[in-house]
N, CA, C and O atoms as a MOPAC input file, in Angstrom:
PM7 MOZYME 1SCF
protein

 N     13.78000 1    -0.88700 1     5.31000 1
 C     13.47200 1    -1.08300 1     6.55000 1
 C     11.92600 1    -1.82000 1     6.12800 1
 O     11.39000 1    -1.96900 1     5.03000 1
 N     11.44600 1    -2.23600 1     7.66600 1
 C     10.19900 1    -2.92700 1     7.75100 1
 C      9.04900 1    -1.81700 1     7.24100 1
 O      9.25200 1    -1.17900 1     6.20800 1
 N      8.37200 1    -1.71200 1     7.68000 1
 C      6.51400 1    -1.17200 1     7.54600 1
 C      6.81300 1     0.22100 1     7.91500 1
 O      5.83300 1     0.72900 1     8.45900 1
 N      8.25900 1     1.37600 1     7.77100 1
 C      8.29600 1     1.91000 1     8.47100 1
 C      8.03800 1     3.43500 1     7.58100 1
 O      8.13100 1     3.55600 1     6.36000 1
 N      7.72800 1     4.41600 1     8.47200 1
 C      6.92700 1     5.76400 1     7.37500 1
 C      7.09400 1     6.72200 1     8.80500 1
 O      6.78500 1     6.44700 1     9.96400 1
 N      7.75800 1     8.04900 1     8.17900 1
 C      7.58500 1     9.39000 1     8.68200 1
 C      6.19900 1    10.18800 1     8.12200 1
 O      6.01100 1    10.61800 1     6.98400 1
 N      5.39400 1    10.23900 1     9.15900 1
 C      4.53000 1    11.77200 1     8.81200 1
 C      5.06500 1    13.08600 1     9.46100 1
 O      5.55200 1    13.06100 1    10.59100 1
 N      4.98500 1    14.06400 1     8.84100 1
 C      5.09800 1    15.30600 1     9.64600 1
 C      3.74400 1    16.15500 1     9.18300 1
 O      3.45100 1    17.26000 1     9.64000 1
 N      2.78700 1    15.24800 1     7.94300 1
 C      1.72100 1    16.62400 1     8.01900 1
 C      0.05600 1    15.99600 1     9.39800 1
 O     -0.96200 1    16.50400 1     9.86600 1
 N      0.80900 1    14.64200 1     9.46400 1
 C     -0.29100 1    13.90600 1     9.92000 1
 C     -1.44300 1    13.18700 1     9.03900 1
 O     -2.49000 1    12.76300 1     9.53000 1
 N     -1.08500 1    13.10500 1     7.59500 1
 C     -2.02100 1    12.11700 1     6.86000 1
 C     -0.98600 1    11.52200 1     6.33600 1
 O      0.20400 1    11.76200 1     6.54200 1
 N     -1.48700 1    10.69500 1     5.61500 1
 C     -0.47700 1     9.60700 1     5.06000 1
 C     -0.16400 1     9.84400 1     3.46300 1
 O     -0.95100 1     9.62500 1     2.54200 1
 N      1.22300 1    10.36300 1     3.36000 1
 C      1.74700 1    10.48200 1     2.35900 1
 C      1.55200 1     9.07500 1     1.23100 1
 O      1.02000 1     8.00600 1     1.53100 1
 N      2.17600 1     9.46200 1    -0.18300 1
 C      1.96700 1     7.84000 1    -1.16700 1
 C      2.91700 1     7.40800 1    -0.76700 1
 O      3.40000 1     7.20700 1    -1.88100 1
 N      3.74200 1     7.02900 1    -0.04100 1
 C      4.79200 1     6.03600 1     0.51200 1
 C      3.86300 1     5.61500 1     1.79700 1
 O      3.69700 1     4.39700 1     1.73500 1
 N      3.35200 1     6.04200 1     2.67200 1
 C      2.69100 1     5.65800 1     3.40500 1
 C      1.15900 1     4.74100 1     2.83300 1
 O      0.90900 1     3.58000 1     3.15500 1
 N      0.50500 1     5.39700 1     2.15700 1
 C     -0.59800 1     4.19000 1     1.45800 1
 C      0.12300 1     2.97900 1     1.01400 1
 O     -0.33300 1     1.86600 1     1.27600 1
 N      1.68500 1     3.19900 1     0.08200 1
 C      2.32300 1     2.35700 1    -0.48900 1
 C      2.63900 1     0.81200 1     0.56400 1
 O      2.58300 1    -0.38500 1     0.28300 1
 N      3.01900 1     1.64600 1     2.00100 1
 C      3.26500 1     0.48600 1     3.05800 1
 C      1.77400 1    -0.13000 1     3.33600 1
 O      1.49000 1    -1.29200 1     3.04400 1
 N      0.91000 1     0.73600 1     3.90000 1
 C     -0.44300 1     0.08100 1     3.89500 1
 C     -0.99600 1    -0.87300 1     3.09600 1
 O     -1.55000 1    -1.90400 1     3.47700 1
 N     -0.80000 1    -0.43400 1     1.77500 1
 C     -1.09500 1    -1.47500 1     0.52600 1
 C     -0.58600 1    -2.83900 1     1.11000 1
 O     -1.20400 1    -3.87100 1     1.37300 1
 N      0.70200 1    -2.52000 1     1.22400 1
 C      1.65500 1    -3.87200 1     1.40900 1
 C      1.21400 1    -4.98500 1     2.38100 1
 O      1.15700 1    -6.20900 1     2.27100 1
 N      0.84000 1    -3.88200 1     3.64700 1
 C     -0.01200 1    -4.19200 1     4.66000 1
 C     -0.75000 1    -5.34100 1     4.61300 1
 O     -0.61300 1    -6.41500 1     5.19900 1
 N     -1.79400 1    -4.82700 1     3.58600 1
 C     -3.04700 1    -5.59600 1     3.53800 1
 C     -2.81800 1    -6.82800 1     2.40300 1
 O     -3.51900 1    -7.81100 1     2.16300 1
 N     -2.00200 1    -6.53400 1     2.01800 1
 C     -1.58400 1    -7.49700 1     0.72400 1
 C     -1.40800 1    -9.13400 1     1.31000 1
 O     -1.85700 1   -10.22300 1     0.95300 1
 N     -0.66000 1    -8.74100 1     2.21500 1
 C      0.40100 1    -9.73800 1     2.93500 1
 C     -0.44600 1   -10.37900 1     4.41600 1
 O      0.04900 1   -11.19300 1     5.19500 1
 N     -2.24000 1    -9.57300 1     4.55800 1
 C     -2.69300 1   -10.27700 1     5.15900 1
 C     -3.26900 1    -9.56100 1     6.43600 1
 O     -3.95300 1   -10.11300 1     7.29700 1
 N     -2.82200 1    -8.04000 1     6.41600 1
 C     -3.18800 1    -7.42800 1     7.29600 1
 C     -4.25100 1    -7.09700 1     7.69700 1
 O     -4.82000 1    -6.68400 1     6.68600 1
 N     -5.33800 1    -6.93900 1     9.04200 1
 C     -6.48600 1    -6.63500 1     9.13400 1
 C     -7.30200 1    -5.33800 1     8.14100 1
 O     -6.90500 1    -4.20700 1     8.42200 1
 N     -7.88300 1    -5.38000 1     7.54500 1
 C     -8.99900 1    -4.43400 1     6.58000 1
 C     -9.18400 1    -3.53700 1     7.89500 1
 O     -8.95700 1    -3.78200 1     9.08000 1
 N     -9.72100 1    -2.31400 1     7.18600 1
 C    -10.59200 1    -1.42800 1     8.26700 1
 C     -9.63900 1    -0.43500 1     9.31000 1
 O    -10.08100 1     0.51900 1     9.95000 1
 N     -8.71400 1    -0.74900 1     9.30900 1
 C     -7.70300 1    -0.03800 1    10.40600 1
 C     -7.74500 1     1.45200 1     9.81500 1
 O     -7.55500 1     1.48900 1     8.60000 1
 N     -7.91800 1     2.45300 1    10.32200 1
 C     -7.99700 1     3.72900 1    10.12700 1
 C     -6.05700 1     4.31200 1    10.02500 1
 O     -5.07400 1     4.12900 1    10.74300 1
 N     -6.31300 1     5.02300 1     8.77000 1
 C     -4.61200 1     5.17100 1     8.97700 1
 C     -3.84000 1     5.59400 1     9.85700 1
 O     -2.76700 1     5.00300 1     9.97600 1
 N     -4.19200 1     6.95400 1    10.91300 1
 C     -3.47300 1     7.14400 1    12.06400 1
 C     -3.29500 1     6.07300 1    12.84000 1
 O     -2.24600 1     5.94000 1    13.47100 1
 N     -4.22500 1     5.22600 1    12.89500 1
 C     -4.16500 1     4.10300 1    13.81800 1
 C     -3.13000 1     3.70200 1    13.58700 1
 O     -2.09700 1     3.90800 1    14.22300 1
 N     -3.32500 1     2.86200 1    12.32000 1
 C     -2.40300 1     2.01800 1    11.83700 1
 C     -1.03400 1     2.55000 1    11.51000 1
 O     -0.32900 1     1.62700 1    11.10100 1
 N     -0.47200 1     3.57800 1    11.53700 1
 C      0.54800 1     4.16300 1    11.96800 1
 C      1.50700 1     4.19600 1    13.48200 1
 O      2.67800 1     3.98700 1    13.79800 1
 N      0.62100 1     4.47000 1    13.95300 1
 C      0.53400 1     3.99500 1    15.80900 1
 C      0.64700 1     2.40100 1    15.63100 1
 O      1.70100 1     2.07100 1    16.17700 1
 N      0.04600 1     1.35900 1    15.13400 1
 C      0.18100 1     0.38900 1    15.38100 1
 C      1.25900 1    -0.44800 1    15.04000 1
 O      1.72600 1    -1.34800 1    15.73800 1
 N      1.71800 1    -0.00300 1    13.63200 1
 C      3.28400 1    -0.26900 1    13.04200 1
 C      4.21200 1     0.23500 1    13.60500 1
 O      5.17600 1    -0.51000 1    13.78000 1
 N      4.33000 1     1.80400 1    14.16400 1
 C      5.45500 1     1.78800 1    15.33000 1
 C      5.51800 1     0.95000 1    16.37100 1
 O      6.57400 1     0.40800 1    16.69700 1
 N      4.24800 1     0.74000 1    17.07000 1
 C      4.61700 1    -0.51700 1    18.30700 1
 C      5.15600 1    -1.60500 1    17.57700 1
 O      6.30400 1    -1.94100 1    17.86500 1
 N      4.48500 1    -2.29000 1    16.58900 1
 C      5.10200 1    -3.54700 1    16.25500 1
 C      6.31400 1    -3.43400 1    15.51400 1
 O      6.89200 1    -4.52000 1    15.46000 1
 N      6.93600 1    -2.46600 1    14.89200 1
 C      8.37000 1    -2.32500 1    14.97700 1
 C      9.14400 1    -1.76500 1    16.31600 1
 O     10.37000 1    -1.77700 1    16.42200 1
 N      8.39400 1    -1.35700 1    17.15200 1
 C      9.65100 1    -1.72700 1    18.02200 1
 C      9.87400 1    -2.37100 1    19.01300 1
 O     10.84700 1    -2.34400 1    19.76700 1
 N      8.43300 1    -3.32200 1    19.04400 1
 C      8.56500 1    -4.29200 1    19.60900 1
 C      9.75900 1    -5.08200 1    18.66600 1
 O     10.93000 1    -5.30200 1    18.97200 1
 N      9.08400 1    -5.39900 1    17.50400 1
 C     10.35500 1    -6.53900 1    16.86400 1
 C     12.16400 1    -5.73000 1    16.98700 1
 O     13.23400 1    -6.31900 1    17.14200 1
 N     11.95200 1    -4.52200 1    16.87200 1
 C     13.31000 1    -4.28400 1    17.18900 1
 C     14.21400 1    -4.79300 1    18.20900 1
 O     15.36900 1    -5.21500 1    18.15300 1
 N     12.99700 1    -4.57200 1    19.59400 1
 C     13.85600 1    -5.03400 1    20.86100 1
 C     13.99900 1    -6.71800 1    20.79300 1
 O     14.92000 1    -7.18900 1    21.46000 1
 N     13.19500 1    -7.60600 1    20.06900 1
 C     13.25800 1    -8.86600 1    20.01000 1
 C     14.50100 1    -9.22700 1    19.19800 1
 O     14.96800 1   -10.36300 1    19.29100 1
 N     15.03000 1    -8.34800 1    18.44000 1
 C     16.40200 1    -8.96300 1    17.60000 1
 C     17.15600 1    -7.90800 1    17.81500 1
 O     17.61800 1    -7.40500 1    16.79100 1
 N     17.42100 1    -7.42600 1    18.77800 1
 C     18.13500 1    -6.58500 1    19.55600 1
 C     18.63100 1    -5.76700 1    18.46400 1
 O     19.75600 1    -5.86500 1    17.97300 1
 N     17.52800 1    -4.78400 1    18.04100 1
 C     17.89700 1    -3.89500 1    16.67200 1
 C     18.67900 1    -4.08900 1    15.40400 1
 O     18.94900 1    -3.28700 1    14.51100 1
 N     19.03200 1    -5.61200 1    15.58400 1
 C     19.51000 1    -6.17200 1    14.35700 1
 C     18.71100 1    -5.95800 1    12.93200 1
 O     19.35400 1    -6.02200 1    11.88400 1
 N     17.14400 1    -5.67700 1    12.91500 1
 C     16.57100 1    -5.63000 1    11.65000 1
 C     16.51800 1    -4.47700 1    10.91500 1
 O     16.65400 1    -4.39600 1     9.69400 1
 N     16.23700 1    -3.23000 1    11.99700 1
 C     16.21300 1    -2.26400 1    11.72900 1
 C     17.11800 1    -1.57100 1    10.36400 1
 O     16.82400 1    -0.59000 1     9.68000 1
 N     17.93100 1    -2.19300 1    10.30300 1
 C     19.25400 1    -1.69400 1     9.15400 1
 C     19.03500 1    -2.58700 1     7.98700 1
 O     19.57700 1    -2.44900 1     6.89100 1
 N     18.28600 1    -3.41200 1     8.28500 1
 C     18.12200 1    -4.26500 1     6.61500 1
 C     17.37500 1    -3.36700 1     5.68000 1
 O     16.40300 1    -2.61700 1     5.77300 1
 N     18.40300 1    -3.82200 1     4.52200 1
 C     17.58100 1    -3.28400 1     3.36800 1
 C     15.97500 1    -4.28600 1     2.63300 1
 O     14.78300 1    -4.05300 1     2.43000 1
 N     17.12000 1    -5.63700 1     2.43400 1
 C     16.32500 1    -6.30000 1     1.90400 1
 C     15.57600 1    -7.39800 1     2.91800 1
 O     16.07000 1    -8.50100 1     3.15400 1
 N     14.51600 1    -7.01100 1     3.39100 1
 C     13.65900 1    -7.48200 1     4.38300 1
 C     13.13900 1    -8.78900 1     3.91000 1
 O     12.43300 1    -8.66300 1     2.90900 1
 N     13.26100 1    -9.85100 1     4.27900 1
 C     13.42500 1   -11.12200 1     4.51100 1
 C     11.48100 1   -11.23400 1     4.48700 1
 O     10.78800 1   -10.36400 1     5.01500 1
 N     10.85600 1   -12.55000 1     3.72500 1
 C      9.73900 1   -12.53800 1     3.84400 1
 C      8.80600 1   -13.13700 1     5.03400 1
 O      7.58100 1   -13.04500 1     5.11600 1
 N      9.82300 1   -13.86100 1     6.05700 1
 C      8.87600 1   -14.25000 1     6.97500 1
 C      9.22700 1   -12.93500 1     7.81600 1
 O      8.21700 1   -12.69800 1     8.47800 1
 N     10.07000 1   -12.10700 1     8.04900 1
 C     10.02300 1   -10.92700 1     8.76000 1
 C      9.26000 1    -9.63100 1     8.38800 1
 O      9.37900 1    -8.58300 1     9.02300 1
 N      8.35500 1    -9.81500 1     7.15100 1
 C      7.18900 1    -9.33600 1     6.94500 1
 C      6.43000 1    -9.63100 1     7.02900 1
 O      5.59400 1    -8.77200 1     7.30800 1
 N      5.80300 1   -11.40100 1     6.85800 1
 C      4.82400 1   -12.00200 1     7.68300 1
 C      4.33700 1   -11.83000 1     9.09300 1
 O      3.17200 1   -11.81600 1     9.48800 1
 N      5.72200 1   -11.67000 1     9.94400 1
 C      5.81300 1   -11.65500 1    11.63300 1
 C      5.29000 1   -10.65500 1    11.96700 1
 O      4.49300 1   -10.59800 1    12.90400 1
 N      5.76700 1    -9.33100 1    11.00700 1
 C      5.60300 1    -7.35500 1    11.18000 1
 C      4.22400 1    -7.14800 1    11.02000 1
 O      3.75900 1    -6.12700 1    11.52600 1
 N      2.99100 1    -8.40900 1    10.02600 1
 C      1.64600 1    -8.27900 1     9.97600 1
 C      1.02600 1    -9.27300 1    11.44900 1
 O      0.12000 1    -9.11800 1    12.26800 1
 N      1.75100 1    -9.98400 1    11.27900 1
 C      1.36800 1   -10.80500 1    12.64600 1
 C      1.21100 1    -9.94400 1    13.91700 1
 O      0.22100 1    -9.94700 1    14.64900 1
 N      2.33500 1    -9.20100 1    14.07300 1
 C      2.05700 1    -8.15400 1    15.14200 1
 C      1.37800 1    -7.25500 1    15.30500 1
 O      0.78200 1    -7.17200 1    16.37900 1
 N      1.21200 1    -6.23400 1    14.29300 1
 C      0.22000 1    -5.34300 1    13.62500 1
 C     -1.19700 1    -5.92200 1    14.04100 1
 O     -1.91700 1    -5.12900 1    14.64700 1
 N     -1.64600 1    -7.05500 1    13.82700 1
 C     -2.73200 1    -7.78300 1    13.78800 1
 C     -3.13400 1    -7.95600 1    14.93800 1
 O     -4.24200 1    -7.57800 1    15.31900 1
 N     -2.03200 1    -8.73500 1    15.87600 1
 C     -2.53300 1    -9.14300 1    17.71300 1
 C     -2.58800 1    -7.95500 1    18.17800 1
 O     -3.42800 1    -7.80700 1    19.06600 1
 N     -1.51000 1    -6.33700 1    17.66300 1
 C     -2.03900 1    -5.76800 1    18.73500 1
 C     -2.84600 1    -4.61600 1    18.61400 1
 O     -2.97700 1    -3.67400 1    19.39600 1
 N     -3.43000 1    -4.85800 1    17.38400 1
 C     -4.56000 1    -4.06900 1    17.13400 1
 C     -5.96400 1    -4.88600 1    17.72400 1
 O     -6.90300 1    -4.32200 1    18.28600 1
 N     -5.83700 1    -6.60100 1    17.40300 1
 C     -6.61500 1    -7.04300 1    18.59500 1
 C     -7.00500 1    -7.00100 1    19.93600 1
 O     -8.09900 1    -7.16400 1    20.47800 1
 N     -5.47800 1    -6.65700 1    20.51900 1
 C     -5.20500 1    -6.55600 1    21.59100 1
 C     -5.99400 1    -5.30800 1    22.44600 1
 O     -6.17600 1    -5.23100 1    23.66100 1
 N     -6.49100 1    -4.14000 1    21.12100 1
 C     -6.65100 1    -2.59500 1    21.89100 1
 C     -8.36900 1    -2.34100 1    22.08100 1
 O     -8.78600 1    -1.30900 1    22.60700 1

């Protein structure tokens, strides 16, 4: 699954921090607060799911180009808000 995470406590867990670290390593925008990042990531994931008719959400080995697309979507949504 892309950059997906589940938060029940409202704070980022170890998995969440790992996801954000991966996002930053792939060129994601820095300085995005954790709660804002969670919302942006969910929006980008939903948009990518719509564009691919839900085909990507079940992939276990996500292709590198899809990861970069996800980073670009998160960055674009962040810049647009």
